[in-house]
Structure formats: C-alpha cells, structure tokens
MARROLO-178208 format. One record per residue (C-alpha): residue in one letter; x, y, z. Coordinates in nm, 4 decimals. Layout:
REM residues N
("a"; (X; Y; Z));
...
REM end
This chain:
REM residues 337
("m"; (-6.2647; -5.0566; 5.4524));
("r"; (-6.4597; -5.3288; 5.6665));
("k"; (-6.2778; -5.5648; 5.4131));
("l"; (-5.9546; -5.4413; 5.4888));
("i"; (-5.9885; -5.4972; 5.8513));
("w"; (-6.1106; -5.8309; 5.8629));
("i"; (-5.8219; -5.9525; 5.6155));
("l"; (-5.5787; -5.7461; 5.8756));
("i"; (-5.7170; -5.8543; 6.1879));
("p"; (-5.5976; -6.2602; 6.1585));
("l"; (-5.2229; -6.0818; 6.0334));
("l"; (-5.2237; -5.8729; 6.3632));
("i"; (-5.3135; -6.2103; 6.5424));
("v"; (-4.9833; -6.4410; 6.3679));
("v"; (-4.7423; -6.1622; 6.4363));
("a"; (-4.8624; -6.0921; 6.7648));
("v"; (-4.8622; -6.4929; 6.8360));
("w"; (-4.4834; -6.5020; 6.6784));
("s"; (-4.3802; -6.2330; 6.9156));
("f"; (-4.4824; -6.3668; 7.2013));
("w"; (-4.3677; -6.7497; 7.1419));
("p"; (-4.0699; -6.8747; 7.2966));
("r"; (-3.7622; -6.9354; 7.0508));
("q"; (-3.4654; -7.0734; 7.1219));
("k"; (-3.1544; -6.8948; 7.2092));
("p"; (-2.8937; -6.8979; 6.9584));
("g"; (-2.5462; -7.0577; 6.9927));
("l"; (-2.4677; -7.3764; 7.1601));
("v"; (-2.4696; -7.4624; 7.5806));
("f"; (-2.1785; -7.6386; 7.6161));
("y"; (-2.1521; -7.8770; 7.9065));
("s"; (-1.7526; -7.9049; 7.9693));
("a"; (-1.5219; -8.1494; 8.1884));
("v"; (-1.2082; -8.0655; 8.0191));
("s"; (-1.0182; -7.7959; 8.1916));
("y"; (-0.9393; -7.6199; 7.8089));
("g"; (-1.2985; -7.6030; 7.7273));
("p"; (-1.4241; -7.2692; 7.7924));
("m"; (-1.0633; -7.1232; 7.6901));
("l"; (-1.1418; -7.3049; 7.3497));
("a"; (-1.4806; -7.1743; 7.3422));
("q"; (-1.4382; -6.8218; 7.4208));
("a"; (-1.1457; -6.8644; 7.0830));
("f"; (-1.4583; -7.0127; 6.8922));
("t"; (-1.6879; -6.7581; 6.9539));
("k"; (-1.4521; -6.5016; 6.8352));
("e"; (-1.3631; -6.6731; 6.5800));
("s"; (-1.7517; -6.7622; 6.4234));
("s"; (-1.9538; -6.4910; 6.6209));
("i"; (-2.1309; -6.8100; 6.7220));
("p"; (-2.2275; -6.7761; 7.1446));
("v"; (-2.1183; -7.0504; 7.3260));
("r"; (-2.2432; -7.1041; 7.7161));
("v"; (-2.0089; -7.2869; 7.9039));
("v"; (-2.1113; -7.4805; 8.2134));
("e"; (-1.8088; -7.6179; 8.3680));
("m"; (-1.8521; -7.9545; 8.5584));
("s"; (-1.6338; -8.3261; 8.6614));
("t"; (-1.7189; -8.5748; 8.4229));
("g"; (-1.9026; -8.7742; 8.6530));
("a"; (-2.1368; -8.4644; 8.7267));
("l"; (-2.1745; -8.4136; 8.3919));
("l"; (-2.2853; -8.7588; 8.2711));
("a"; (-2.5221; -8.7335; 8.5905));
("r"; (-2.6649; -8.4137; 8.4688));
("v"; (-2.7100; -8.5174; 8.1075));
("s"; (-2.8948; -8.8669; 8.2014));
("a"; (-3.1562; -8.7180; 8.4673));
("q"; (-3.2356; -8.4197; 8.2139));
("g"; (-3.3390; -8.7069; 7.9800));
("n"; (-3.5292; -8.6483; 7.7247));
("n"; (-3.5653; -8.2723; 7.7881));
("p"; (-3.2152; -8.1839; 7.7797));
("q"; (-3.0841; -7.7863; 7.8864));
("w"; (-2.7693; -7.8945; 7.6954));
("d"; (-2.6476; -7.9189; 7.3343));
("v"; (-2.2833; -8.0152; 7.3048));
("a"; (-2.0579; -8.2123; 7.5811));
("w"; (-1.7018; -8.3278; 7.5834));
("f"; (-1.5882; -8.5320; 7.8820));
("d"; (-1.3304; -8.8526; 7.8970));
("g"; (-1.4361; -9.2118; 7.8301));
("a"; (-1.6110; -9.3579; 7.5360));
("s"; (-1.7848; -9.6355; 7.7148));
("a"; (-1.9650; -9.3285; 7.9000));
("a"; (-2.0643; -9.1999; 7.5917));
("a"; (-2.1706; -9.5293; 7.5040));
("g"; (-2.4120; -9.5449; 7.7891));
("l"; (-2.5526; -9.1942; 7.6530));
("q"; (-2.5927; -9.3739; 7.3485));
("r"; (-2.7725; -9.6694; 7.4670));
("a"; (-3.0306; -9.4379; 7.6727));
("h"; (-3.0990; -9.2514; 7.3432));
("l"; (-2.9733; -8.8988; 7.4742));
("v"; (-2.7699; -8.8497; 7.2335));
("a"; (-2.7370; -8.7929; 6.8078));
("s"; (-2.5887; -9.0425; 6.5918));
("g"; (-2.3927; -8.9452; 6.2718));
("i"; (-2.1939; -8.6602; 6.3925));
("v"; (-1.8239; -8.7326; 6.3134));
("p"; (-1.6975; -8.4532; 6.0676));
("r"; (-1.5783; -8.5988; 5.7412));
("d"; (-1.2873; -8.3921; 5.6530));
("i"; (-1.1087; -8.4287; 6.0110));
("p"; (-0.7424; -8.5820; 5.9280));
("w"; (-0.7322; -8.8828; 6.1289));
("t"; (-0.4493; -9.0723; 6.2328));
("d"; (-0.5278; -9.4493; 6.2475));
("l"; (-0.5743; -9.4955; 6.5835));
("g"; (-0.7958; -9.1630; 6.5439));
("k"; (-0.9586; -9.3600; 6.3076));
("s"; (-1.0209; -9.6812; 6.5464));
("l"; (-1.1878; -9.4795; 6.7680));
("i"; (-1.4568; -9.3779; 6.6022));
("p"; (-1.7831; -9.5856; 6.6912));
("a"; (-1.9959; -9.7274; 6.3810));
("d"; (-2.2932; -9.5286; 6.4647));
("g"; (-2.0945; -9.1890; 6.4721));
("a"; (-2.2404; -9.1226; 6.8208));
("w"; (-1.9488; -8.9439; 7.0205));
("i"; (-1.6240; -8.7601; 6.8231));
("p"; (-1.2791; -8.8958; 6.9548));
("t"; (-1.0443; -8.5488; 7.0125));
("g"; (-0.7578; -8.7159; 7.1881));
("y"; (-0.6770; -8.9817; 7.4465));
("t"; (-0.5385; -8.9931; 7.7737));
("l"; (-0.4272; -9.2831; 7.9924));
("a"; (-0.7042; -9.3843; 8.2871));
("g"; (-0.4674; -9.4838; 8.5257));
("v"; (-0.0674; -9.4566; 8.5710));
("f"; (0.1534; -9.4420; 8.8535));
("l"; (0.2592; -9.1444; 9.0178));
("h"; (0.4986; -9.1355; 9.3176));
("p"; (0.8237; -8.9748; 9.4600));
("a"; (1.0957; -8.9218; 9.2170));
("k"; (1.3533; -9.0924; 9.3955));
("r"; (1.1046; -9.4057; 9.4703));
("p"; (1.0674; -9.6936; 9.2122));
("a"; (0.7181; -9.7553; 9.0674));
("p"; (0.5609; -10.1216; 9.0264));
("a"; (0.6241; -10.2546; 8.6362));
("t"; (0.2724; -10.4168; 8.6246));
("w"; (-0.0555; -10.4498; 8.7832));
("d"; (-0.0054; -10.7386; 8.9108));
("d"; (0.2831; -10.6035; 9.1119));
("l"; (0.0463; -10.4195; 9.3210));
("l"; (0.0093; -10.7626; 9.5256));
("q"; (0.3383; -10.7507; 9.6313));
("a"; (0.3673; -10.6855; 10.0163));
("r"; (0.6238; -10.3965; 9.9693));
("w"; (0.2986; -10.2227; 9.8346));
("r"; (0.0735; -10.3300; 10.1563));
("g"; (-0.1595; -10.0448; 10.2309));
("r"; (0.0592; -9.7893; 10.0445));
("f"; (-0.1216; -9.7411; 9.7123));
("a"; (-0.4549; -9.5625; 9.6373));
("m"; (-0.7020; -9.4900; 9.3741));
("n"; (-1.0239; -9.3129; 9.2816));
("n"; (-1.3710; -9.4565; 9.3523));
("p"; (-1.5408; -9.5233; 8.9933));
("a"; (-1.8994; -9.3710; 9.0928));
("i"; (-1.7173; -9.0651; 9.1606));
("s"; (-1.4498; -9.0056; 8.9430));
("g"; (-1.5838; -9.0793; 8.5634));
("p"; (-1.2532; -9.1516; 8.3793));
("t"; (-1.1741; -9.3820; 8.6454));
("y"; (-1.4423; -9.6739; 8.5521));
("p"; (-1.2490; -9.7553; 8.2548));
("q"; (-0.9161; -9.8304; 8.4626));
("v"; (-1.1465; -10.0930; 8.6515));
("a"; (-1.3014; -10.2144; 8.3569));
("g"; (-0.9445; -10.2531; 8.2233));
("w"; (-0.8412; -10.4454; 8.5520));
("l"; (-1.0921; -10.6721; 8.4581));
("y"; (-1.0470; -10.6974; 8.0877));
("s"; (-0.6685; -10.8181; 8.1708));
("h"; (-0.7903; -11.0842; 8.4466));
("g"; (-1.0552; -11.2686; 8.2931));
("g"; (-1.3631; -11.0410; 8.2053));
("w"; (-1.6355; -11.0007; 8.3876));
("p"; (-1.7052; -11.1474; 8.6612));
("a"; (-1.3992; -11.3438; 8.6718));
("g"; (-1.1857; -11.0682; 8.6901));
("q"; (-1.3551; -10.9683; 9.0570));
("s"; (-1.0693; -11.1753; 9.1847));
("f"; (-0.8338; -10.9452; 9.1103));
("l"; (-0.9766; -10.6601; 9.2490));
("l"; (-1.0495; -10.8676; 9.5662));
("a"; (-0.6711; -10.9243; 9.5878));
("l"; (-0.6038; -10.5370; 9.5538));
("k"; (-0.8094; -10.4830; 9.8447));
("a"; (-0.6849; -10.7625; 10.0339));
("n"; (-0.3376; -10.5885; 10.0053));
("g"; (-0.4319; -10.2611; 10.1622));
("m"; (-0.5688; -10.0717; 9.8698));
("q"; (-0.7102; -9.6903; 9.9563));
("v"; (-1.0001; -9.5591; 9.7798));
("y"; (-1.0526; -9.1837; 9.7856));
("p"; (-1.3382; -9.0029; 9.6011));
("k"; (-1.1371; -8.8488; 9.3302));
("n"; (-0.7956; -8.7618; 9.1819));
("s"; (-0.7450; -8.4225; 9.4177));
("n"; (-0.7721; -8.6490; 9.7184));
("t"; (-0.6181; -8.9290; 9.5901));
("i"; (-0.3268; -8.6793; 9.4735));
("h"; (-0.3390; -8.4978; 9.8663));
("a"; (-0.3193; -8.8445; 10.0130));
("l"; (-0.0144; -8.9217; 9.8186));
("s"; (0.1309; -8.5395; 9.8988));
("q"; (0.0980; -8.6305; 10.2635));
("g"; (0.2786; -8.9478; 10.2539));
("e"; (-0.0545; -9.1435; 10.3375));
("v"; (0.0477; -9.3644; 10.0567));
("d"; (0.3442; -9.4209; 9.8544));
("l"; (0.1653; -9.4430; 9.4996));
("a"; (-0.1357; -9.2948; 9.3793));
("i"; (-0.3294; -9.4654; 9.0363));
("v"; (-0.5081; -9.1708; 8.8756));
("q"; (-0.5620; -9.0273; 8.5123));
("s"; (-0.2700; -8.9501; 8.2965));
("s"; (-0.3219; -8.5874; 8.2478));
("a"; (-0.3457; -8.5224; 8.6494));
("a"; (-0.0253; -8.7188; 8.6932));
("y"; (0.1967; -8.4875; 8.4541));
("a"; (0.0396; -8.1737; 8.5198));
("l"; (0.1407; -8.2400; 8.9103));
("a"; (0.5076; -8.3648; 8.7579));
("a"; (0.5515; -8.0445; 8.5872));
("e"; (0.3941; -7.8474; 8.8362));
("q"; (0.6456; -7.9685; 9.1042));
("p"; (0.9660; -8.0736; 8.8768));
("g"; (1.1817; -8.3472; 9.0977));
("r"; (0.9598; -8.4429; 9.3587));
("w"; (0.7003; -8.6370; 9.1627));
("a"; (0.7546; -8.8801; 8.8671));
("v"; (0.5155; -9.0764; 8.6169));
("s"; (0.5079; -9.4514; 8.5296));
("i"; (0.3269; -9.6169; 8.3128));
("p"; (0.2420; -9.9741; 8.3697));
("k"; (0.2195; -10.2454; 8.1173));
("s"; (-0.1252; -10.2555; 7.9757));
("a"; (-0.2219; -9.9095; 8.0377));
("v"; (-0.5920; -9.8362; 7.9668));
("l"; (-0.6362; -9.6187; 7.6829));
("l"; (-0.8999; -9.3109; 7.7587));
("p"; (-1.0533; -9.1666; 7.4584));
("r"; (-1.1421; -8.8031; 7.5019));
("v"; (-1.4911; -8.7790; 7.3515));
("m"; (-1.7726; -8.5117; 7.2538));
("v"; (-2.1219; -8.5794; 7.1634));
("f"; (-2.4246; -8.3893; 7.0939));
("a"; (-2.7611; -8.3970; 7.2288));
("d"; (-3.0122; -8.5634; 6.9817));
("h"; (-3.2782; -8.2565; 6.9978));
("l"; (-3.0386; -8.0141; 6.8132));
("s"; (-3.1913; -7.8146; 6.4923));
("a"; (-3.0552; -7.8248; 6.1605));
("k"; (-2.8662; -7.5372; 6.2162));
("q"; (-2.7784; -7.5598; 6.5681));
("r"; (-2.6271; -7.8993; 6.4408));
("r"; (-2.3864; -7.7188; 6.1688));
("d"; (-2.2972; -7.4793; 6.4340));
("a"; (-2.2074; -7.7875; 6.6602));
("a"; (-2.0262; -7.9690; 6.4068));
("d"; (-1.8237; -7.6192; 6.3595));
("f"; (-1.7695; -7.5892; 6.7014));
("a"; (-1.6179; -8.0160; 6.6599));
("r"; (-1.3690; -7.9087; 6.3549));
("f"; (-1.2657; -7.5728; 6.5739));
("m"; (-1.1802; -7.7996; 6.8813));
("l"; (-0.9759; -8.0388; 6.6654));
("s"; (-0.7638; -7.7886; 6.4547));
("p"; (-0.3789; -7.7222; 6.5169));
("k"; (-0.4736; -7.3832; 6.6244));
("a"; (-0.6956; -7.5012; 6.8983));
("q"; (-0.5015; -7.7760; 6.9944));
("e"; (-0.1743; -7.6161; 7.0179));
("l"; (-0.3676; -7.3708; 7.2723));
("a"; (-0.4653; -7.6568; 7.4707));
("m"; (-0.1555; -7.8513; 7.5259));
("r"; (-0.0249; -7.5200; 7.5743));
("k"; (-0.2374; -7.3369; 7.8170));
("g"; (-0.4544; -7.5716; 7.8908));
("a"; (-0.3659; -7.7697; 8.2175));
("p"; (-0.4503; -8.0371; 8.3327));
("d"; (-0.5947; -8.2134; 8.0817));
("g"; (-0.3994; -8.0160; 7.7991));
("y"; (-0.1761; -8.3551; 7.8905));
("y"; (-0.2852; -8.5566; 7.6537));
("w"; (-0.2152; -8.7258; 7.3404));
("p"; (-0.3546; -8.6196; 6.9841));
("i"; (-0.5443; -8.8338; 6.6819));
("t"; (-0.5251; -8.6490; 6.3952));
("r"; (-0.2098; -8.5793; 6.1983));
("t"; (-0.2234; -8.1866; 6.1781));
("a"; (-0.2289; -8.1585; 6.5342));
("p"; (0.0987; -8.0718; 6.7365));
("t"; (0.2926; -8.3502; 6.9255));
("a"; (0.2095; -8.3897; 7.2879));
("d"; (0.4334; -8.2207; 7.5632));
("p"; (0.7787; -8.3459; 7.5167));
("g"; (0.7507; -8.4651; 7.9061));
("m"; (0.4894; -8.6928; 7.8357));
("a"; (0.5875; -9.0727; 7.7273));
("s"; (0.5638; -9.1891; 7.3887));
("t"; (0.2547; -9.4137; 7.4079));
("q"; (0.3604; -9.5913; 7.0445));
("s"; (0.5272; -9.9054; 7.1874));
("l"; (0.3258; -9.9479; 7.4463));
("p"; (0.0678; -10.2351; 7.4824));
("l"; (-0.2478; -10.0144; 7.5486));
("i"; (-0.5921; -10.1638; 7.6294));
("n"; (-0.8384; -10.0319; 7.4163));
("l"; (-1.1866; -10.1542; 7.5615));
("d"; (-1.5203; -10.2133; 7.3880));
("p"; (-1.7302; -9.8751; 7.4261));
("a"; (-2.0498; -10.0757; 7.3934));
("f"; (-1.9464; -10.3965; 7.6146));
("w"; (-1.8310; -10.2070; 7.9230));
("g"; (-2.0509; -9.8903; 7.8938));
("a"; (-2.3566; -10.1635; 7.9359));
("r"; (-2.2053; -10.3178; 8.2260));
("e"; (-2.0849; -9.9717; 8.4026));
("s"; (-2.3763; -9.9896; 8.6840));
("a"; (-2.3597; -10.3048; 8.7719));
("i"; (-1.9771; -10.3046; 8.8185));
("n"; (-1.9356; -10.0008; 8.9859));
("a"; (-2.2457; -10.1152; 9.2401));
("w"; (-2.0223; -10.4326; 9.2951));
("f"; (-1.7156; -10.2170; 9.3631));
("s"; (-1.9265; -10.0012; 9.6211));
("s"; (-2.0487; -10.2968; 9.7754));
("h"; (-1.7273; -10.5311; 9.7611));
("i"; (-1.4755; -10.3280; 9.7684));
("l"; (-1.5553; -10.0350; 9.9900));
("g"; (-1.8357; -10.1975; 10.2428));
("q"; (-2.1035; -9.9786; 10.1496));
REM end
C-alpha cells in the first residue's frame, strides 16, 4: 500500500501543476487596420470554428503597438496597408518568414508583390495617393502640376508620421524625383507652394469638405468611398506615376505549430472569392481595393482600371529601412516641428 502511495504522489503533483500551468488561449488575436477585417474574421470563425479576437486600430497605431510589444507580442496576425512597413517589422525580427500559402491563384502582379522571404502575404492593393476634388472642377494631371500657381495653398495631404499609408506616397515622390535625399527638393517645392498637411484622411477630407482646400491627396480607398457616398459631389482622379500600396498580412514570430496552421487557414480564407466578395460588397471604405488573385471578383465598377496606368511599385526593403529618417526629415523641414 505504501509503495502505491509513493507512486501516486508524484503523479498527483504532476496533475496539479499541469492544471494550474498557464496555457495559451485557443484561437488567434487579430490586429486589424482594415475596415472589413472584423467582418471577415467573424465569417472565418463561423466557417472554421477557430475563435478570433479582433483588435481594431489605424495602421499607424497598429505598427506602433506591434513595435512597442517587441519580442513580447500580444498578437498573432496583423493586417494593414504598406509593404514597406511590413519590411520594417521583418527587419526588426518581429514577424515570421515563409508564411505565404502555396495554393493561392495569384495574378502576375500578385506574384510580384510576394517578398523573397515570404514575410508577408499580399492580399490586394490600393493607391497611396490620388486626387479627391469637387466633381465640377478639374484636377492636376501629374504630381508636378501641384507646383502651378493655381494650386498655391489649395491642396492638402496627410502627415506620414501619423497616417501609415501616407509614407509610401512620400517615398513615391522621392523615388520619382531623384531618390533619397535628392527628392527632398520636390517636397520643399510643394511646401513653398502652400501645401497643407493634416494628421490623417479624415482631417484632410474634412478640410476639403469645408472649402479650406480644393484638392485632397488621400488613399484611393478613402477617396472612392466618399465619392460613392456623395455621388455627383466628388470625383477621384489618378495622377500619372501613382504609388501602388499593397495590403499585407503578417504573422507574429512566436506562433505555435497549431497557431501557424490556424493563421494560414485564416489567410487563405481572406483571399477566397467568398471573402473578397463580402469585403468589396460590404467592407467600405477599405473594400475599394484592387484584387491580386485570379478567382477574386472584379473591383468596384466605379474605380478606375489600373492596368494601363504607370504605377510606381516601391522596393519595400529600401524604403522601409528609411521610413524613420524620412518621417523625421518631413516633420522638421515640411512641418517645422
């Protein structure tokens, strides 16, 4: 009997320790800066029974939170606009590599947006900056046209240090005007012609609505959403050399094998025709995007076709590595902060 007791005691201790040991909660923690992210997460859970806890925030706030958490991430999957931002997270070793599913029917453009190390999954794209303007007034044809006297003090943009998707637009201007730092001269010329800078899309669009400016440079999804909400009042014009802005998904580097499989299933679902149709039909404003899979529905008919447009597809690694320096320069020399 004593022998049996001595055998049972260690087993009971193991059971007790196991019962009180902190265990990972099932499912995924999803940081979403995409307006239709919560809706699709709910649809995914309904179909897969995998629970997803959604935390909604802007792109800038999402990137700041992921960076602040560092090697103690409180998230599993994140979705936002900007491959250069994803490259920055990868360079800081905050995201997993090799996460791109192999069974997605990519378009040629979609394939070109996949990084060599597979550290992020492209899920579509918007344009970092377009012209939003009153429907009865013409817009500039090119970015350089903003330097004309007629636009002096009458155009506005977002602050790239606050509005995450705006940084690629600034990088695109630099790229097309000699690179960094040579392209600084173009931004200084925009400032000299009275360019107004507001924190983010909502502020810039509000300034346009109030007549403070005649032209807003905002992300294409925000512009098309407003034009659809108020038909006949606003128009969207795409300037030559618009900047392609990939919408990307990343996984935290700490995921268990089970979570990695769940996250991969989550990404596949988001790229499925069913999910993309739901996003485009009910996911405004971010539902106004161009897909990059062959089985996806076509983009909203109110959006321009980008197939014949000369788009700038920035090198995420190059421009991601310079984001902090460029934003600091912008704050100092354009905003005077």
